[in-house]
C-alpha positions as CSV (number, residue, x, y, z in Angstrom):
1,X,-65.9,33.4,36.8
2,X,-63.9,34.2,33.6
3,X,-61.1,31.9,32.6
4,X,-57.5,33.2,33.0
5,X,-54.7,32.2,30.6
6,X,-51.8,30.4,32.3
7,X,-49.3,32.6,30.5
8,X,-51.0,35.7,32.0
9,X,-50.6,34.2,35.5
10,X,-46.9,33.3,34.9
11,X,-45.4,36.7,35.8
12,X,-47.4,36.6,39.1
13,X,-46.2,33.0,39.9
14,X,-42.6,34.0,39.2
15,X,-42.8,37.0,41.5
16,X,-44.2,34.8,44.2
17,X,-41.3,32.3,43.7
18,X,-38.8,35.1,43.7
19,X,-40.2,36.5,47.0
20,X,-39.8,33.1,48.6
21,X,-36.3,32.4,47.1
22,X,-34.4,35.7,47.8
23,X,-34.8,38.9,49.7
24,X,-36.1,41.8,47.5
25,X,-33.0,43.8,48.3
26,X,-30.8,41.2,46.5
27,X,-32.9,41.2,43.3
28,X,-30.7,41.9,40.3
29,X,-31.3,42.0,36.6
30,X,-30.7,38.2,36.3
31,X,-33.2,37.6,39.1
32,X,-35.8,39.1,36.8
33,X,-35.4,36.0,34.6
34,X,-37.7,33.0,34.9
35,X,-36.7,31.4,38.2
36,X,-37.1,27.6,38.3
37,X,-37.8,26.2,41.7
38,X,-38.6,22.5,41.6
39,X,-39.1,20.7,38.3
40,X,-40.4,22.7,35.3
41,X,-41.2,21.7,31.7
42,X,-41.5,24.1,28.9
43,X,-42.3,23.7,25.2
44,X,-42.8,25.7,22.0
45,X,-45.7,27.6,23.6
46,X,-43.5,29.1,26.3
47,X,-42.6,32.8,25.8
48,X,-39.0,33.8,25.0
49,X,-37.3,34.3,28.3
50,X,-34.2,33.7,30.4
51,X,-34.1,31.1,33.1
52,X,-32.3,30.5,36.4
53,X,-32.6,26.9,37.7
54,X,-32.1,27.0,41.4
55,X,-30.2,24.4,43.5
56,X,-31.7,21.0,43.3
57,X,-34.2,22.0,40.6
58,X,-34.6,21.0,37.0
59,X,-35.7,22.5,33.8
60,X,-36.8,20.4,30.8
61,X,-37.2,22.2,27.4
62,X,-38.9,20.2,24.6
63,X,-38.9,22.2,21.4
64,X,-38.7,25.4,23.3
65,X,-36.9,28.7,22.4
66,X,-35.3,30.6,25.3
67,X,-32.7,33.2,26.1
68,X,-29.8,32.4,28.4
69,X,-30.1,29.7,31.1
70,X,-28.2,29.4,34.3
71,X,-28.3,26.2,36.3
72,X,-27.1,26.4,40.0
73,X,-25.5,23.7,42.2
74,X,-27.3,20.4,42.0
75,X,-29.6,21.6,39.3
76,X,-30.4,19.7,36.1
77,X,-31.1,21.0,32.6
78,X,-32.5,19.0,29.7
79,X,-32.7,20.5,26.2
80,X,-34.4,18.4,23.5
81,X,-34.9,20.0,20.1
82,X,-34.7,23.5,21.7
83,X,-33.0,26.8,20.9
84,X,-31.1,29.0,23.3
85,X,-30.1,32.5,22.2
86,X,-28.1,34.7,24.5
87,X,-26.9,38.3,24.1
88,X,-24.4,40.5,25.7
89,X,-21.9,38.9,28.2
90,X,-24.3,36.1,29.3
91,X,-23.4,32.5,28.4
92,X,-26.0,30.7,26.4
93,X,-26.1,27.9,29.0
94,X,-24.1,28.2,32.3
95,X,-23.8,25.1,34.4
96,X,-22.4,25.7,37.9
97,X,-21.8,22.5,39.8
98,X,-24.8,21.2,37.8
99,X,-25.6,18.7,35.0
100,X,-26.9,19.3,31.5
101,X,-28.3,16.9,28.8
102,X,-28.5,18.6,25.4
103,X,-29.7,16.8,22.3
104,X,-30.9,18.0,18.9
105,X,-30.6,21.6,20.1
106,X,-28.9,24.9,19.2
107,X,-27.1,27.2,21.7
108,X,-25.6,30.6,20.7
109,X,-24.2,33.5,22.6
110,X,-22.2,36.7,22.0
111,X,-19.9,35.5,24.7
112,X,-19.6,31.8,25.7
113,X,-22.0,29.3,24.1
114,X,-21.8,26.7,26.9
115,X,-20.0,27.1,30.2
116,X,-19.5,23.9,32.2
117,X,-18.4,25.5,35.5
118,X,-17.7,24.7,39.1
119,X,-18.4,25.8,42.6
120,X,-15.3,25.4,44.7
121,X,-13.9,22.0,43.7
122,X,-17.2,20.7,42.6
123,X,-17.6,20.7,38.8
124,X,-20.4,20.1,36.3
125,X,-21.2,17.5,33.7
126,X,-22.7,18.1,30.2
127,X,-23.7,15.7,27.5
128,X,-24.2,17.3,24.1
129,X,-25.5,15.1,21.3
130,X,-26.4,16.1,17.7
131,X,-26.4,19.7,18.6
132,X,-24.6,23.0,17.7
133,X,-23.0,25.4,20.1
134,X,-21.7,28.8,19.0
135,X,-20.0,31.5,21.1
136,X,-18.5,34.9,20.1
137,X,-15.5,34.4,22.4
138,X,-15.6,30.7,23.2
139,X,-17.9,28.0,21.9
140,X,-17.5,26.0,25.2
141,X,-15.7,26.6,28.4
142,X,-15.0,23.6,30.7
143,X,-13.7,24.2,34.2
144,X,-11.4,22.0,36.4
145,X,-13.2,18.9,37.6
146,X,-15.9,19.3,35.0
147,X,-16.7,17.0,32.2
148,X,-18.1,17.5,28.7
149,X,-19.2,14.8,26.3
150,X,-19.8,15.7,22.7
151,X,-21.3,13.4,20.0
152,X,-22.2,14.3,16.5
153,X,-22.1,18.0,17.4
154,X,-20.6,21.3,16.2
155,X,-18.8,23.7,18.5
156,X,-17.8,27.0,17.1
157,X,-16.0,30.1,18.3
158,X,-17.3,32.8,15.9
159,X,-15.2,35.8,16.8
160,X,-11.9,36.4,15.1
161,X,-9.9,35.8,18.3
162,X,-12.3,33.2,19.7
163,X,-11.7,29.6,20.9
164,X,-13.7,26.6,20.0
165,X,-13.2,25.1,23.4
166,X,-11.4,26.5,26.5
167,X,-10.5,23.6,28.8
168,X,-9.1,24.1,32.3
169,X,-8.2,21.0,34.4
170,X,-11.3,19.2,33.3
171,X,-12.2,16.5,30.7
172,X,-13.6,16.7,27.2
173,X,-14.6,13.6,25.2
174,X,-15.6,14.4,21.6
175,X,-17.0,11.8,19.2
176,X,-17.7,12.4,15.5
177,X,-17.9,16.1,16.2
178,X,-16.4,19.4,14.8
179,X,-14.7,22.0,17.0
180,X,-13.7,25.3,15.4
181,X,-12.2,28.5,16.8
182,X,-11.7,31.8,15.0
183,X,-8.1,31.7,16.5
184,X,-7.4,28.4,18.3
185,X,-9.5,25.3,18.0
186,X,-8.9,24.1,21.6
187,X,-7.0,25.9,24.3
188,X,-6.0,24.0,27.5
189,X,-5.0,26.3,30.4
190,X,-4.3,26.3,34.1
191,X,-7.0,27.3,36.6
192,X,-5.0,29.5,39.0
193,X,-7.3,28.8,41.9
194,X,-7.7,25.0,41.4
195,X,-4.9,23.1,39.8
196,X,-5.6,20.0,37.8
197,X,-4.5,18.1,34.7
198,X,-6.7,18.3,31.6
199,X,-7.8,15.3,29.6
200,X,-8.9,15.6,25.9
201,X,-10.2,12.6,24.0
202,X,-11.0,13.1,20.3
203,X,-12.7,10.2,18.5
204,X,-13.4,10.7,14.8
205,X,-13.5,14.5,15.5
206,X,-12.2,17.4,13.5
207,X,-10.5,20.4,15.3
208,X,-9.7,23.5,13.4
209,X,-8.0,26.7,14.5
210,X,-8.7,29.2,11.7
211,X,-5.7,31.5,12.3
212,X,-3.9,29.8,15.3
213,X,-3.1,26.2,16.2
214,X,-5.5,23.4,16.4
215,X,-4.7,22.8,20.0
216,X,-2.7,25.0,22.4
217,X,-1.6,24.0,25.9
218,X,-0.9,26.9,28.3
219,X,-1.2,30.7,28.2
220,X,1.8,32.3,29.8
221,X,4.9,30.8,31.3
222,X,3.8,31.4,34.9
223,X,0.6,29.3,34.5
224,X,1.9,25.8,33.9
225,X,-0.9,23.8,32.4
226,X,-0.7,20.0,31.9
227,X,-2.7,18.1,29.3
228,X,-3.1,14.5,28.2
229,X,-4.5,14.5,24.6
230,X,-5.7,11.4,22.7
231,X,-6.4,11.8,19.0
232,X,-8.0,8.7,17.6
233,X,-10.2,6.9,15.1
234,X,-9.6,9.1,12.1
235,X,-9.6,12.5,14.0
236,X,-8.0,15.4,12.2
237,X,-6.3,18.6,13.5
238,X,-5.9,21.7,11.3
239,X,-4.1,24.9,12.4
240,X,-4.2,28.0,10.4
241,X,-0.7,28.7,11.5
242,X,0.4,25.2,10.4
243,X,0.6,23.8,14.0
244,X,-1.6,20.9,15.2
245,X,-0.2,21.2,18.7
246,X,1.5,24.2,20.4
247,X,2.8,24.0,24.0
248,X,3.5,27.4,25.7
249,X,6.6,27.8,27.9
250,X,6.1,26.3,31.3
251,X,3.4,23.9,30.2
252,X,3.4,20.2,29.3
253,X,1.5,18.5,26.5
254,X,1.3,14.7,26.1
255,X,-0.4,13.8,22.8
256,X,-1.1,10.3,21.6
257,X,-2.3,9.8,18.0
258,X,-4.0,6.5,17.2
259,X,-5.1,5.5,13.8
260,X,-5.4,9.1,12.6
261,X,-3.5,11.1,10.0
262,X,-2.4,14.6,10.9
263,X,-0.7,17.2,8.8
264,X,1.0,20.0,10.6
265,X,3.7,20.8,13.2
266,X,4.1,20.1,16.9
267,X,5.8,23.0,18.6
268,X,7.1,23.4,22.2
269,X,8.3,26.8,23.2
270,X,11.5,27.1,25.3
271,X,10.7,25.9,28.7
272,X,7.8,23.8,27.5
273,X,7.6,20.0,27.3
274,X,5.9,18.1,24.4
275,X,5.7,14.4,24.2
276,X,4.3,12.8,21.1
277,X,3.2,9.2,20.5
278,X,2.1,7.9,17.0
279,X,0.6,4.4,17.1
280,X,-1.7,2.0,15.3
281,X,-0.8,3.2,11.8
282,X,-1.2,6.9,12.8
283,X,0.8,9.4,10.7
284,X,2.1,12.9,11.3
285,X,3.4,14.9,8.3
286,X,5.1,18.0,9.7
287,X,8.0,19.3,11.7
288,X,8.8,18.7,15.4
289,X,10.1,21.8,17.2
290,X,11.7,21.3,20.6
291,X,9.8,18.0,21.1
292,X,11.2,16.2,24.2
293,X,10.2,12.7,23.1
294,X,8.7,10.9,20.1
295,X,7.3,7.3,20.4
296,X,6.5,5.4,17.2
297,X,4.7,2.2,17.7
298,X,2.7,-0.4,15.7
299,X,3.3,1.2,12.3
300,X,3.0,4.8,13.5
301,X,4.8,7.0,11.0
302,X,6.4,10.4,11.1
303,X,6.8,12.0,7.7
304,X,9.6,14.7,7.9
305,X,9.2,17.9,5.9
306,X,12.6,19.5,6.7
307,X,15.8,19.0,8.7
308,X,14.6,18.2,12.2
309,X,15.6,17.0,15.7
310,X,14.0,15.3,18.6
311,X,15.1,14.4,22.2
312,X,14.2,10.8,22.8
313,X,13.1,8.7,19.9
314,X,11.6,5.4,20.9
315,X,10.7,2.9,18.2
316,X,8.4,-0.1,18.6
317,X,7.6,-1.1,15.1
318,X,7.3,2.5,13.9
319,X,8.6,4.4,10.9
320,X,10.4,7.7,10.2
321,X,10.2,8.8,6.6
322,X,12.7,11.4,5.4
323,X,10.6,13.4,3.0
324,X,10.2,12.7,-0.7
325,X,12.6,11.0,-3.1
326,X,14.3,14.2,-4.2
327,X,14.4,15.8,-0.7
328,X,17.4,15.1,1.5
329,X,16.9,15.8,5.3
330,X,19.0,15.4,8.4
331,X,17.4,14.0,11.6
332,X,19.3,14.7,14.8
333,X,18.2,12.5,17.8
334,X,19.6,12.7,21.3
335,X,18.9,9.0,22.1
336,X,17.4,6.2,20.0
337,X,15.9,3.0,21.3
338,X,13.7,0.1,20.3
339,X,13.2,-1.3,16.8
340,X,11.9,0.6,13.8
341,X,12.3,1.6,10.2
342,X,13.8,4.7,8.6
343,X,12.7,5.4,5.0
344,X,15.6,7.3,3.3
345,X,16.9,8.3,-0.1
346,X,20.4,8.8,-1.4
347,X,22.1,9.9,-4.7
348,X,25.5,8.4,-5.5
349,X,26.0,10.8,-8.3
350,X,25.8,13.9,-6.2
351,X,26.5,12.6,-2.7
352,X,23.2,13.9,-1.4
353,X,21.5,11.7,1.1
354,X,19.2,11.6,4.1
355,X,21.1,11.2,7.3
356,X,20.4,10.0,10.8
357,X,22.6,11.4,13.5
358,X,22.3,10.1,17.1
359,X,24.3,12.4,19.3
360,X,23.8,10.3,22.4
361,X,23.3,6.6,22.8
362,X,21.6,4.4,20.1
363,X,20.3,1.0,21.0
364,X,18.0,-1.6,19.4
365,X,17.7,-3.2,16.0
366,X,16.7,-0.8,13.1
367,X,16.0,-1.1,9.4
368,X,16.8,1.3,6.6
369,X,14.5,1.3,3.6
370,X,16.5,3.3,1.0
371,X,14.7,4.4,-2.1
372,X,15.4,2.6,-5.3
373,X,16.1,4.0,-8.7
374,X,16.3,2.7,-12.3
375,X,19.1,5.1,-13.1
376,X,22.7,4.2,-12.4
377,X,25.0,6.1,-10.0
378,X,27.4,8.4,-11.8
379,X,30.2,7.6,-9.5
380,X,31.2,4.8,-7.2
381,X,32.1,5.3,-3.6
382,X,30.4,5.3,-0.2
383,X,27.4,7.2,1.1
384,X,27.3,7.9,4.8
385,X,23.7,7.4,6.1
386,X,23.8,6.8,9.9
387,X,26.1,7.9,12.8
388,X,25.7,7.3,16.5
389,X,28.0,8.6,19.2
390,X,27.6,5.6,21.4
391,X,25.5,2.4,22.0
392,X,25.1,-1.0,20.5
393,X,22.4,-0.3,17.9
394,X,22.4,-2.3,14.7
395,X,21.2,-1.1,11.3
396,X,20.5,-3.2,8.3
397,X,18.7,-2.8,5.0
398,X,15.0,-3.8,4.8
399,X,14.4,-6.1,1.9
400,X,18.1,-6.6,1.3
401,X,20.3,-4.6,-1.0
402,X,19.3,-1.2,-2.4
403,X,18.4,-1.2,-6.1
404,X,20.1,1.7,-7.9
405,X,19.8,1.1,-11.6
406,X,21.7,-1.9,-13.0
407,X,23.1,-3.0,-9.7
408,X,22.1,-3.3,-6.0
409,X,24.2,-2.1,-3.1
410,X,24.6,-3.3,0.5
411,X,25.1,-1.5,3.8
412,X,28.4,-1.8,5.6
413,X,29.3,-0.8,9.2
414,X,32.5,0.9,10.3
415,X,32.4,1.4,14.0
416,X,29.4,3.6,14.9
417,X,28.9,4.6,11.3
418,X,26.9,3.0,8.4
419,X,27.5,3.4,4.7
420,X,26.0,2.4,1.4
421,X,29.0,0.9,-0.4
422,X,29.2,0.7,-4.2
423,X,31.9,-2.0,-4.0
424,X,29.2,-4.4,-2.8
425,X,27.3,-4.2,-6.0
426,X,25.4,-7.1,-7.6
427,X,22.9,-7.4,-10.4
428,X,19.6,-5.8,-9.4
429,X,16.2,-7.5,-9.8
430,X,15.4,-5.0,-12.6
431,X,18.4,-6.1,-14.6
432,X,17.6,-9.7,-14.0
433,X,14.1,-9.2,-15.2
434,X,15.3,-7.5,-18.4
435,X,17.8,-10.2,-19.1
436,X,15.3,-12.9,-18.4
437,X,12.7,-11.5,-20.8
438,X,15.2,-11.3,-23.7
439,X,16.5,-14.8,-22.8
440,X,13.1,-16.4,-22.7
441,X,12.2,-15.9,-26.3
442,X,14.1,-19.0,-27.7
443,X,12.5,-21.3,-25.1
444,X,9.1,-19.9,-25.9
445,X,9.7,-20.6,-29.6
446,X,11.1,-24.2,-29.0
447,X,8.3,-25.0,-26.6
448,X,5.7,-24.2,-29.2
449,X,7.7,-26.2,-31.9
450,X,7.7,-29.4,-29.9
451,X,3.9,-29.8,-30.4
452,X,4.4,-29.5,-34.1
453,X,7.1,-32.2,-34.2
454,X,4.7,-34.6,-32.5
455,X,2.1,-33.8,-35.2
456,X,4.6,-34.7,-37.9
457,X,5.0,-38.1,-36.3
458,X,1.3,-38.6,-36.4
459,X,1.2,-37.9,-40.1
460,X,3.7,-40.7,-40.7
461,X,1.8,-43.1,-38.5
462,X,-1.5,-42.8,-40.3
463,X,-0.2,-43.0,-43.8
464,X,-0.4,-39.3,-44.6
465,X,-4.1,-38.7,-44.6
466,X,-5.5,-35.2,-44.6
467,X,-6.9,-33.9,-41.4
468,X,-7.2,-31.2,-38.7
469,X,-5.7,-31.2,-35.3
470,X,-5.5,-29.4,-32.0
471,X,-3.0,-29.6,-29.1
472,X,-2.8,-28.1,-25.6
473,X,0.6,-28.0,-24.0
474,X,2.5,-26.9,-20.9
475,X,6.3,-26.7,-20.2
476,X,8.5,-25.6,-17.4
477,X,12.1,-24.4,-17.7
478,X,14.6,-23.7,-15.0
479,X,17.3,-21.4,-16.3
480,X,20.5,-21.1,-14.2
481,X,22.4,-18.0,-13.4
482,X,25.3,-19.1,-15.6
483,X,23.1,-18.2,-18.6
484,X,23.1,-14.5,-17.6
485,X,20.3,-14.6,-15.0
486,X,18.4,-17.2,-13.1
487,X,14.6,-17.6,-13.5
488,X,11.9,-20.2,-13.8
489,X,9.6,-20.2,-16.8
490,X,6.2,-21.9,-17.1
491,X,4.6,-22.0,-20.5
492,X,1.1,-22.9,-21.5
493,X,-0.4,-22.8,-25.0
494,X,-2.7,-24.1,-27.6
495,X,-1.9,-25.0,-31.3
496,X,-4.2,-26.0,-34.1
497,X,-3.9,-26.6,-37.8
498,X,-4.8,-28.7,-40.8
499,X,-2.9,-30.5,-43.6
500,X,-3.4,-32.5,-46.8
501,X,-1.4,-34.4,-49.4
502,X,-0.1,-32.4,-52.4
503,X,-2.2,-33.1,-55.5
504,X,0.9,-33.7,-57.6
505,X,4.2,-35.5,-57.4
506,X,4.6,-39.0,-56.0
507,X,1.9,-38.5,-53.3
508,X,4.5,-38.6,-50.6
509,X,4.4,-34.9,-49.7
510,X,1.9,-33.3,-47.3
511,X,1.7,-29.6,-46.4
512,X,-0.1,-27.9,-43.6
513,X,-0.7,-24.6,-41.8
514,X,-0.8,-23.9,-38.1
515,X,-1.6,-21.1,-35.7
516,X,-1.6,-20.8,-31.9
517,X,-1.0,-18.9,-28.7
518,X,1.2,-19.4,-25.7
519,X,1.6,-17.6,-22.4
520,X,4.9,-17.8,-20.5
521,X,5.3,-16.6,-16.9
522,X,8.8,-15.9,-15.6
523,X,9.6,-15.9,-11.8
524,X,12.7,-14.0,-10.9
525,X,14.5,-12.6,-7.9
526,X,12.6,-10.9,-5.0
527,X,9.2,-11.8,-6.5
528,X,9.8,-9.9,-9.8
529,X,8.1,-11.4,-12.8
530,X,8.0,-11.3,-16.6
531,X,5.4,-12.4,-19.0
532,X,5.6,-13.3,-22.7
533,X,2.4,-13.6,-24.8
534,X,3.2,-15.3,-28.1
535,X,0.9,-15.4,-31.1
536,X,2.1,-17.4,-34.1
537,X,1.3,-18.7,-37.5
538,X,3.3,-21.1,-39.7
539,X,3.5,-23.8,-42.3
540,X,5.0,-27.2,-42.5
541,X,5.6,-30.1,-44.9
542,X,6.6,-33.7,-44.6
543,X,7.9,-36.3,-47.0
544,X,7.8,-40.0,-46.3
545,X,9.0,-42.9,-48.5
546,X,6.9,-45.9,-47.3
547,X,9.3,-48.4,-48.8
548,X,12.6,-47.2,-47.3
549,X,11.1,-45.5,-44.3
550,X,13.1,-42.3,-44.8
551,X,11.3,-39.1,-44.0
552,X,12.0,-35.3,-44.1
553,X,10.1,-32.6,-42.1
554,X,10.4,-28.9,-42.6
555,X,8.7,-26.1,-40.5
556,X,8.6,-22.4,-40.6
557,X,7.0,-20.3,-37.9
558,X,6.5,-16.5,-37.4
559,X,5.8,-15.1,-33.9
560,X,4.7,-11.8,-32.5
561,X,5.8,-11.6,-28.9
562,X,4.4,-9.1,-26.3
563,X,6.7,-8.9,-23.3
564,X,6.0,-7.3,-20.0
565,X,8.2,-7.0,-16.9
566,X,7.2,-6.3,-13.3
567,X,10.1,-5.6,-10.9
568,X,9.6,-5.6,-7.1
569,X,12.1,-3.0,-6.0
570,X,14.0,-2.9,-2.7
571,X,11.9,0.0,-1.3
572,X,8.6,-1.9,-1.8
573,X,7.6,-0.2,-5.0
574,X,7.1,-1.9,-8.4
575,X,8.5,-0.8,-11.7
576,X,6.9,-1.9,-15.0
577,X,7.9,-1.9,-18.7
578,X,6.7,-3.6,-21.8
579,X,7.7,-4.0,-25.5
580,X,6.7,-6.1,-28.5
581,X,9.0,-7.8,-31.0
582,X,8.9,-10.6,-33.6
583,X,10.6,-13.9,-34.2
584,X,11.1,-16.0,-37.3
585,X,12.4,-19.5,-37.3
586,X,12.6,-22.8,-39.1
587,X,13.3,-26.5,-38.3
588,X,14.6,-29.2,-40.6
589,X,14.5,-32.9,-39.6
590,X,15.7,-36.0,-41.4
591,X,15.3,-39.5,-40.2
592,X,14.2,-43.1,-40.9
593,X,11.3,-45.1,-39.7
594,X,12.5,-48.7,-39.3
595,X,9.9,-51.5,-38.8
596,X,10.9,-54.3,-36.4
597,X,9.1,-57.5,-35.6
598,X,5.9,-57.8,-33.6
599,X,4.9,-54.1,-34.3
600,X,8.0,-52.6,-32.8
601,X,9.8,-49.8,-34.6
602,X,12.8,-47.6,-34.2
603,X,13.1,-44.1,-35.6
604,X,16.6,-42.5,-35.6
605,X,16.7,-38.8,-36.6
606,X,18.7,-35.6,-36.7
607,X,17.3,-32.1,-36.5
608,X,18.6,-28.6,-37.0
609,X,16.5,-25.6,-35.8
610,X,17.1,-21.9,-35.8
611,X,15.3,-18.8,-34.8
612,X,16.0,-15.1,-35.0
613,X,14.3,-12.8,-32.5
614,X,14.1,-9.1,-33.2
615,X,16.2,-6.8,-31.0
616,X,14.4,-4.1,-29.0
617,X,15.0,-1.2,-26.6
618,X,12.5,-0.1,-24.0
619,X,12.4,1.7,-20.7
620,X,10.9,0.8,-17.3
621,X,8.8,3.5,-15.5
622,X,11.6,3.9,-13.0
623,X,13.9,5.2,-15.7
624,X,15.9,1.9,-16.2
625,X,16.8,1.6,-19.9
626,X,17.1,-1.8,-21.6
627,X,18.5,-2.5,-25.1
628,X,18.4,-6.1,-26.4
629,X,20.4,-7.0,-29.5
630,X,19.1,-9.5,-32.0
631,X,18.7,-12.9,-30.3
632,X,19.8,-15.9,-32.2
633,X,19.5,-19.6,-31.6
634,X,20.9,-22.6,-33.5
635,X,20.1,-25.9,-32.1
636,X,21.3,-29.2,-33.4
637,X,19.9,-32.6,-32.2
638,X,20.4,-36.3,-32.8
639,X,18.2,-38.9,-31.3
640,X,16.0,-41.9,-31.7
641,X,12.5,-43.0,-30.9
642,X,11.5,-46.5,-29.9
643,X,7.9,-47.5,-30.1
644,X,5.4,-50.2,-30.8
645,X,2.1,-50.3,-32.7
646,X,-0.5,-52.4,-31.0
647,X,-3.4,-53.2,-33.2
648,X,-6.7,-53.6,-31.3
649,X,-8.7,-54.3,-34.3
650,X,-11.6,-52.5,-36.0
651,X,-9.4,-49.6,-36.8
652,X,-8.2,-49.1,-33.2
653,X,-4.5,-48.8,-32.5
654,X,-2.3,-47.9,-29.5
655,X,1.2,-46.6,-30.1
656,X,3.4,-46.0,-27.0
657,X,6.9,-44.7,-27.5
658,X,10.1,-43.6,-25.8
659,X,12.5,-41.0,-27.2
660,X,16.1,-40.1,-26.2
661,X,18.1,-37.3,-27.8
662,X,21.3,-35.3,-27.5
663,X,21.0,-31.6,-28.2
664,X,23.5,-28.8,-28.5
665,X,22.9,-25.0,-28.6
666,X,25.5,-23.3,-30.8
667,X,24.5,-19.7,-30.4
668,X,26.0,-17.7,-27.5
669,X,26.7,-14.2,-26.3
670,X,23.3,-12.6,-27.2
671,X,24.1,-9.1,-26.1
672,X,21.8,-7.0,-23.8
673,X,22.5,-3.6,-22.4
674,X,21.0,-2.2,-19.2
675,X,21.8,1.5,-18.7
676,X,24.7,1.0,-21.1
677,X,26.1,-1.9,-19.1
678,X,26.7,-4.9,-21.3
679,X,25.6,-8.4,-20.5
680,X,25.6,-11.6,-22.5
681,X,22.7,-14.0,-22.4
682,X,24.0,-17.5,-23.1
683,X,22.1,-20.7,-23.4
684,X,24.8,-22.5,-25.4
685,X,25.9,-25.9,-24.5
686,X,24.7,-29.5,-24.6
687,X,21.8,-31.2,-22.9
688,X,20.1,-34.6,-22.9
689,X,16.4,-35.1,-23.6
690,X,14.0,-37.9,-22.6
691,X,10.5,-38.3,-23.9
692,X,7.6,-40.6,-23.6
693,X,4.1,-40.7,-25.1
694,X,1.2,-42.6,-26.5
695,X,-1.1,-42.2,-29.5
696,X,-4.5,-43.9,-29.4
697,X,-6.6,-44.4,-32.5
698,X,-10.2,-44.6,-31.3
699,X,-11.3,-45.1,-34.9
700,X,-9.7,-45.0,-38.3
701,X,-10.2,-41.2,-38.5
702,X,-9.9,-40.1,-34.8
703,X,-6.8,-40.1,-32.6
704,X,-5.8,-38.9,-29.1
705,X,-2.3,-38.1,-28.2
706,X,-0.3,-37.5,-24.9
707,X,3.4,-36.6,-24.7
708,X,5.8,-36.0,-21.8
709,X,9.3,-34.6,-21.9
710,X,12.3,-33.9,-19.7
711,X,15.7,-32.4,-20.5
712,X,18.7,-31.2,-18.6
713,X,21.8,-29.4,-19.7
714,X,24.5,-26.9,-18.7
715,X,22.4,-23.7,-18.5
716,X,18.8,-24.9,-18.7
717,X,16.6,-27.8,-17.4
718,X,13.2,-28.7,-18.4
719,X,11.7,-30.5,-15.4
720,X,8.6,-31.4,-17.3
721,X,6.7,-30.8,-20.5
722,X,3.3,-32.2,-21.3
723,X,0.9,-32.0,-24.2
724,X,-2.4,-33.6,-25.2
725,X,-4.0,-33.5,-28.6
726,X,-6.8,-34.6,-30.8
727,X,-6.6,-35.3,-34.6
728,X,-9.4,-35.9,-37.0
729,X,-8.5,-37.2,-40.5
730,X,-10.5,-37.7,-43.7
């Protein structure tokens, strides 16, 4: 008997199934499709055909290509790596109180790509993973009581007026997917014959309405749809008309945005209700039109783009930002509660300002973060920034006073109104940083000089031999506010040099050269800082008469200073500026080395030092202007050193010492201008100094040194200074 192909028998089998399933009088055009009774599996060898999966039956397509598929109540459809292409008004896949599992597949239709429908109150479920669905009118339709799960998939409405997804009172969960409609991305509407609230969860998903809104709730005022929408985990909504959510009159849309950043408007028509929550660092940049309530929690932030209003504003660690620095908006709120932050800007020179107006009751504790500026206000006065009609709310400035140029300004309350008041001004951190940098140059110079003075003592101790040396040093200075501004300065540096006796004269003169580098860090108000990098070269000479003990030291030193300021502003930003200048100074010291018994010695001395630091003007990148005049210092000092030489034999020697001195700074009123406001840096006055150290000769030509210093005076204290050094002589 000849073999018959199974595909030649398929039409006969289907006719037999059809004869069993339905009376011939009810045969329609769809009934001519492949009728699935029981469980059927098709693959790539199956002919291109339409299928009807009867109640309780299942169709599994592995790598197959089909026309439209309809699955009836209780039926099951599995598409794996398959393609469904429908034409005319037929959905690509139509689930009617059925279930569908679609993975790695493609579905397209001139009408609806995938319809997840119901029979009576019984809906369908569909899981779509790593697949694409396209429909000319709707990509997907989901009925009341039906559920759709999307993962890694693309849903597209291809027609100009199409929808990506049309959702009735059902549920859609979309993970890492893209949903696009030629008009609206997702429309949520009422099912007139079966009421139900819709649920939409977007997780890492992009929704795009090419000409309309990303999401629309409702169709006409008489069909009151209700939807709960969750937009999370980096999901995005884009509306061609600028709206991320639009609620039609009579409908209600509740949208929660979690850890996602949206750009667009939320619009509720008259008679509609829109409630919006931004939480977990979510942001919305756009306008709110007729929004009933806005909740901002856990750093959720609304960025305003125009004057706006909202009904109930609830803050739980959230933020409202009033546009950019040069945009001034008014926010009208019916009632305000909770605790949150309002980021605002104001301009004293023009009176322009962002403004918060609570027309009802305001409660809770709120912060204002007002934008800072490096430029000064052109006029003093008050700027009105907050008003409430009633309630016990409190408002204060986040990060303290607002920095506006040279000065900072505080917020004052008058009844239910809050003002920025110019009469509360105090020197701003920017001004303090400018003053501190200009004031630090003399202490930088003297900190470097102290290591050289110790070297001069070494020359006298070892009889004036030629040699080379190196010293590492560190100093801390606490400068009081009475000097012009308060700051703490920590200096670290390294000096090295060489010297030798002059080849002529009485042999009592030595000359040397030195070079080095120091870095000074300044800590100022509100975490602002300054840095001075100093590079220097110099020369020195010393004369010692061994018989009388008299000595004379002279030093000259030239510095290049690179100065940098970093200002932490009241609005959380940072301003920077830098400049370079030069310094030239000299030191002259005269004293006598007096030998006492048993190796003891005393060394009274007097010293005069002076330095001139080049004036400079520079500008910070927030438009603050600084102009420092020439800085001068003239320091006089008298003191004495008491020490002892302890001979250990074989060329080894230990020399401990103590030093006490009285110093006086004669220079005062070093002028600095900040935005044309004049200030005087002043380190003048007297201070006492204490020092201790030890020199150890390990051999006749090798010495180690350690020195420690402390000083305290009217404007400046040196809590500690330390240096260690090594000298090799020949």
